[in-house]
C-alpha positions as CSV (number, residue, x, y, z in Angstrom):
1,M,-3.8,30.3,-16.3
2,V,-3.9,29.5,-12.6
3,R,-7.0,31.1,-11.1
4,S,-6.6,30.1,-7.4
5,V,-4.4,27.8,-5.1
6,R,-5.1,26.6,-1.6
7,V,-2.8,24.7,0.6
8,C,-3.4,22.8,3.7
9,E,-0.9,21.2,6.1
10,V,-2.6,17.8,7.0
11,A,0.1,16.6,9.4
12,D,3.8,17.3,9.9
13,G,5.6,17.2,6.6
14,I,2.2,16.3,4.8
15,Y,0.4,19.0,2.6
16,E,-2.5,18.9,0.2
17,A,-3.1,21.5,-2.4
18,S,-5.7,22.3,-4.8
19,A,-5.8,24.6,-7.8
20,V,-8.2,25.9,-10.4
21,V,-6.5,26.1,-13.9
22,V,-8.3,27.8,-16.8
23,D,-7.7,27.7,-20.5
24,D,-9.6,29.2,-23.4
25,V,-12.4,26.6,-23.3
26,R,-12.7,25.1,-19.7
27,A,-11.8,25.3,-16.1
28,R,-10.1,22.3,-14.4
29,A,-9.5,21.4,-10.8
30,V,-6.2,19.9,-9.8
31,A,-5.4,18.3,-6.4
32,V,-2.1,17.1,-5.0
33,R,-0.9,15.5,-1.9
34,L,2.8,16.1,-1.1
35,E,4.9,14.3,1.7
36,H,8.3,15.3,2.8
37,S,10.6,12.3,3.5
38,K,14.5,12.2,3.7
39,Q,14.8,15.8,2.4
40,V,12.7,15.0,-0.6
41,W,9.3,16.1,-1.5
42,R,7.1,13.4,-3.1
43,I,3.8,13.6,-4.8
44,V,1.8,10.6,-3.6
45,E,-1.5,11.6,-5.1
46,L,-2.3,13.7,-8.1
47,V,-5.8,14.2,-9.5
48,I,-6.8,16.4,-12.5
49,G,-10.5,16.8,-13.2
């Protein structure tokens, strides 16, 4: 289950997002950096803790 999500525009066409994901046992943090280029969104960084 996703508990919370936050999104921040770092620069034009670049976003960073974080989320807290919870299952029956633990909570995990997820962070992602997205960049928009040539009409395509690309994940350039993904961290799952």
